[in-house]
C-alpha positions in Angstrom: 128.9 147.8 98.4 131.5 145.5 99.7 134.6 146.1 100.6 137.0 147.8 97.8 139.2 145.0 98.0 135.9 142.9 96.0 136.1 142.5 93.0 132.7 143.2 90.8 132.3 139.6 89.9 132.3 138.1 93.0 129.8 141.0 94.3 128.0 140.3 91.2 127.5 136.3 92.3 126.8 137.2 96.3 124.2 139.1 94.7 122.5 136.0 92.8 123.1 134.2 96.2 121.1 135.9 98.5 118.3 136.2 95.7 117.8 132.3 94.8 115.3 130.4 97.1 116.8 126.8 98.1 114.9 124.8 95.8 115.1 123.1 92.8 116.8 124.8 90.0 117.1 128.0 92.1 119.2 125.7 94.5 121.3 123.9 92.0 122.4 127.2 90.7 123.2 128.3 94.3 125.6 125.9 94.7 127.3 126.4 91.5 127.6 130.0 93.1 129.1 128.5 96.5 131.8 126.7 94.9 133.4 129.4 92.7 133.0 131.7 95.2 134.7 129.8 98.0 137.9 129.2 95.9 137.9 133.1 94.7 137.4 133.7 98.6 140.0 131.3 99.3 143.0 133.1 97.2 141.7 136.9 98.3 140.4 136.7 101.9 137.2 139.3 103.0 135.9 138.9 106.3 132.5 140.3 105.2 132.2 137.9 101.8 133.3 135.3 104.4 130.6 135.8 106.5 128.0 136.3 104.0 128.9 132.8 102.5 128.9 131.1 105.8 125.3 132.3 106.4 124.2 131.0 103.1 126.2 128.0 103.5 124.7 127.7 106.7 120.9 128.0 106.0 121.5 125.2 102.9 123.2 123.4 105.7 119.8 123.5 107.3 117.8 122.6 104.5 120.0 119.8 104.1 119.5 118.5 107.7 123.0 118.7 107.8 125.5 118.8 111.0 127.9 121.7 109.9 124.7 124.0 109.6 124.6 125.6 113.4 128.8 126.1 113.4 128.0 127.8 110.2 125.6 130.3 111.4 127.3 130.8 114.5 129.7 131.5 112.9 128.7 134.0 110.9 126.4 135.7 114.0 130.3 136.2 115.6 131.7 138.1 112.4 128.8 139.8 112.2 128.8 140.7 115.9 132.3 142.1 115.3 131.8 144.7 112.8 128.9 145.9 114.7 125.9 144.5 112.8 123.6 143.5 115.7 120.8 142.9 113.8 122.0 140.8 110.9 124.0 138.8 113.9 120.5 138.3 115.6 119.3 136.8 112.5 121.8 134.2 112.3 121.4 133.3 115.7 118.4 132.8 115.1 118.6 130.7 112.1 121.4 128.5 113.9 118.0 128.4 116.6 115.8 127.1 113.5 118.5 124.5 112.5 119.0 123.0 116.1 115.1 122.4 116.0 115.1 121.0 112.5 118.5 118.4 113.4 116.0 117.5 116.8 118.3 119.0 119.5 115.1 120.7 120.9 117.3 121.7 124.4 119.8 123.5 122.9 117.4 125.0 120.4 115.3 126.2 123.6 117.8 127.4 125.2 119.3 129.2 123.0 115.8 130.8 121.9 115.4 131.8 125.2 118.6 133.7 124.9 117.7 135.4 122.1 113.8 136.3 123.5 114.7 139.8 124.7 116.3 141.2 121.6 114.5 139.2 119.0 110.6 139.2 120.4 108.3 141.6 118.8 111.1 143.3 116.3 109.6 143.7 112.9 113.2 143.7 111.4 113.4 139.7 112.7 109.7 138.7 112.6 110.7 136.0 110.4 113.5 134.5 111.8 112.0 134.5 115.4 108.2 133.1 114.6 110.3 130.7 112.3 112.6 129.7 115.5 110.1 129.7 117.7 107.5 127.3 115.9 110.4 124.9 115.4 111.3 124.9 119.3 107.2 124.4 120.1 107.4 128.2 121.6 104.0 129.2 122.6 101.5 128.1 119.6 103.4 126.9 116.7 100.4 127.5 114.5 100.3 131.3 115.4 104.2 131.4 114.7 104.1 129.6 111.8 100.7 131.7 110.3 102.6 134.8 111.1 105.4 134.0 109.3 103.5 133.2 106.5 102.5 136.5 106.9 106.1 137.9 106.3 107.6 135.4 103.9 107.2 137.3 100.9 110.6 137.6 99.0 110.8 135.3 96.2 114.0 134.4 98.3 111.6 132.8 100.8 110.0 130.2 98.5 111.7 127.4 100.5 111.0 128.4 103.6 107.2 129.4 102.6 107.6 125.4 101.1 108.4 124.1 104.7 105.8 126.3 106.6 103.2 125.2 104.6 103.7 121.3 104.8 103.7 122.0 108.6 100.2 123.8 108.5 99.3 120.7 106.6 100.0 118.6 109.5 98.7 120.9 112.2 95.4 121.7 110.0 95.1 118.0 110.0 95.7 116.9 113.6 93.1 119.4 114.4 90.6 118.4 112.4 90.2 120.4 109.2 90.9 118.9 106.3 90.4 121.3 103.8 92.6 124.0 105.4 95.2 121.2 105.6 94.4 120.6 101.6 95.1 124.4 101.0 98.7 124.2 102.5 99.4 121.3 100.2 98.1 122.6 97.3 99.8 126.0 98.0 103.0 124.2 99.0 102.7 121.6 95.7 102.5 124.7 93.6 106.1 126.6 94.6 107.5 123.2 94.3 106.5 123.1 90.9 107.4 126.8 89.9 111.0 125.8 91.2 111.3 122.3 89.2 112.0 120.3 92.9 111.1 117.2 91.9 111.2 115.8 95.4 109.4 118.3 97.1 106.4 118.1 94.6 106.7 114.6 95.1 106.6 114.2 98.4 103.5 116.9 98.5 101.5 115.0 95.8 101.9 111.9 97.6 100.4 113.4 100.7 97.6 115.0 98.7 96.5 112.1 97.1 96.4 110.1 100.4 94.4 113.5 101.9 91.9 113.4 98.7 91.7 109.4 99.2 90.6 109.8 102.4 87.8 112.5 101.4 86.5 109.9 99.1 87.6 112.7 96.3 88.9 109.3 93.9 88.6 111.6 90.8 90.9 115.0 92.0 93.3 111.9 94.1 93.7 109.6 90.7 95.0 112.7 88.8 97.3 113.8 91.9 98.1 110.5 91.9 99.0 110.1 88.4 101.2 113.4 88.3 103.0 111.7 91.5 104.1 108.1 89.8 104.9 110.0 87.0 107.0 112.5 88.4 108.8 110.0 91.3 109.3 107.6 87.9 111.4 110.4 86.4 113.5 110.8 89.0 113.7 107.0 89.4 112.2 106.8 92.8 110.6 103.1 93.0 109.9 103.0 96.6 107.5 106.2 95.6 106.5 104.8 92.4 105.5 101.4 94.6 103.7 103.2 97.7 101.8 105.7 95.5 101.4 103.3 92.5 99.7 101.0 94.2 97.0 103.3 96.1 96.3 104.7 92.8 96.0 101.1 91.1 93.3 100.1 93.4 91.5 103.7 92.7 91.3 102.8 89.1 89.9 99.3 89.7 87.0 101.1 91.9 87.2 103.0 88.5 87.0 100.1 86.3 89.9 101.8 84.1 91.5 98.5 82.4 94.1 100.1 80.1 95.2 102.3 82.3 95.2 99.8 85.0 97.7 96.9 83.3 100.0 100.0 81.5 100.6 100.9 85.7 101.0 97.9 86.7 103.4 96.8 84.5 105.7 99.9 85.6 104.7 98.9 89.3 106.3 95.5 88.7 109.3 96.9 87.1 110.2 99.2 90.5 109.2 96.3 92.1 111.9 94.1 90.7 114.6 96.9 90.7 113.9 97.3 94.5 114.2 93.2 95.2 110.6 93.6 96.5 108.9 90.5 96.0 105.1 91.2 97.6 105.6 94.4 95.3 105.8 92.2 92.6 103.3 89.4 93.5 100.7 93.1 93.8 102.1 94.3 90.8 100.8 90.9 89.0 97.8 90.8 91.0 97.0 94.1 89.4 97.9 93.3 85.8 95.9 90.2 85.9 92.6 92.2 87.1 93.4 94.8 84.1 93.1 92.1 81.7 90.1 90.3 83.0 88.6 93.7 83.4 89.3 93.9 79.5 87.4 90.2 79.0 91.4 88.6 78.6 90.5 86.0 81.4 93.1 83.3 79.7 95.8 86.7 80.0 95.0 87.4 83.1 95.6 84.2 84.7 98.8 83.6 82.6 100.5 86.6 84.0 99.9 85.6 87.5 100.9 81.6 86.7 104.4 83.4 85.1 104.6 85.7 87.9 103.9 83.0 90.4 106.3 80.5 89.1 109.1 83.3 88.9 108.9 83.8 92.6 108.7 80.4 93.5 112.1 80.0 91.4 113.1 83.0 94.3 112.1 81.0 97.0 109.8 83.7 97.8 107.0 81.7 99.9 105.0 84.6 101.2 104.5 86.9 97.7 103.7 83.1 96.1 101.2 82.1 98.5 99.9 85.7 97.3 99.5 84.8 93.8 98.1 81.2 94.6 95.3 83.0 96.7 94.0 85.2 94.2 94.4 82.4 91.4 92.2 80.4 94.3 90.0 83.1 94.0 89.9 83.2 90.0 88.8 79.6 90.4 86.0 80.1 93.2 84.6 83.2 90.7 85.2 82.1 87.1 84.9 78.3 87.7 87.2 75.5 87.8 86.5 74.3 84.1 87.8 78.0 82.9 90.8 78.2 85.2 92.3 74.8 85.2 93.9 74.2 81.9 95.7 77.4 82.4 97.5 76.7 86.0 100.3 74.7 84.4 102.9 77.3 83.7 103.6 77.8 80.1 
């Protein structure tokens, strides 16, 4: 129970806030709750509620890599210490170390971790916070700390932390030459992201997973993952990811001779590149579109796509992109014969 002066509605809102991981729809709900609670606390001050709000806000700021994360967490630690809640104060301080490390302030983070080591290391109540902070600082064996953190992060409220740990373990296993274990980490992270409707997190994981599958020559699986990645990125108007991952997908579709899908994807890539003013991306998308049409025996259509896009790029002064188009037309002329190509080279 909180202080008697704290209304039941605020107490219920705090309980809900403490139950939410900082991912996707849960994070959006948490932000709404924090806004409403902050207004109430401003009218009816409560040191205990203020401490809890500072702690939640500090952890949210940590996830967003905001500079106010450490300040809020340390203030929460001070308030907890003032009321004799030493264990909770230590948790807040360890969270502040984690926030410092995520900001890239490793020297400061390591100094604070050393100060907390005697009080925190080996205490089961602080195991998750200790291992997360230690791994973030590079203290000891980061892989061991992350794996031990994963073992104790079981609550649904820890989903965002599990996601971060899994992504970091992916990098460690990949660099350690264990791509299968790395893949397992990404699959698990993707499941968490999608369960929370966290579009950016899911797209980030699928982009990494798709590239990992390409490197492993698992092209069919890679196509499925990259399709999902591109569709999710499109839904978020994330043109940069659409182009980067869609270009890889286009290459896989060419290898598989999936021409109809290639044409559809190339049109979407062209739109994304146009919105970003990416002339080389436009040229690349046009070449994929052309390849898809030619693969379906529409040679005229394939050549005309290149001619028209090349003319547009010429008008915009995009000489490097125009040169790509010209080079592709030269390849087609050599492969298909001058008599097939030359009649179509004038813009229509």
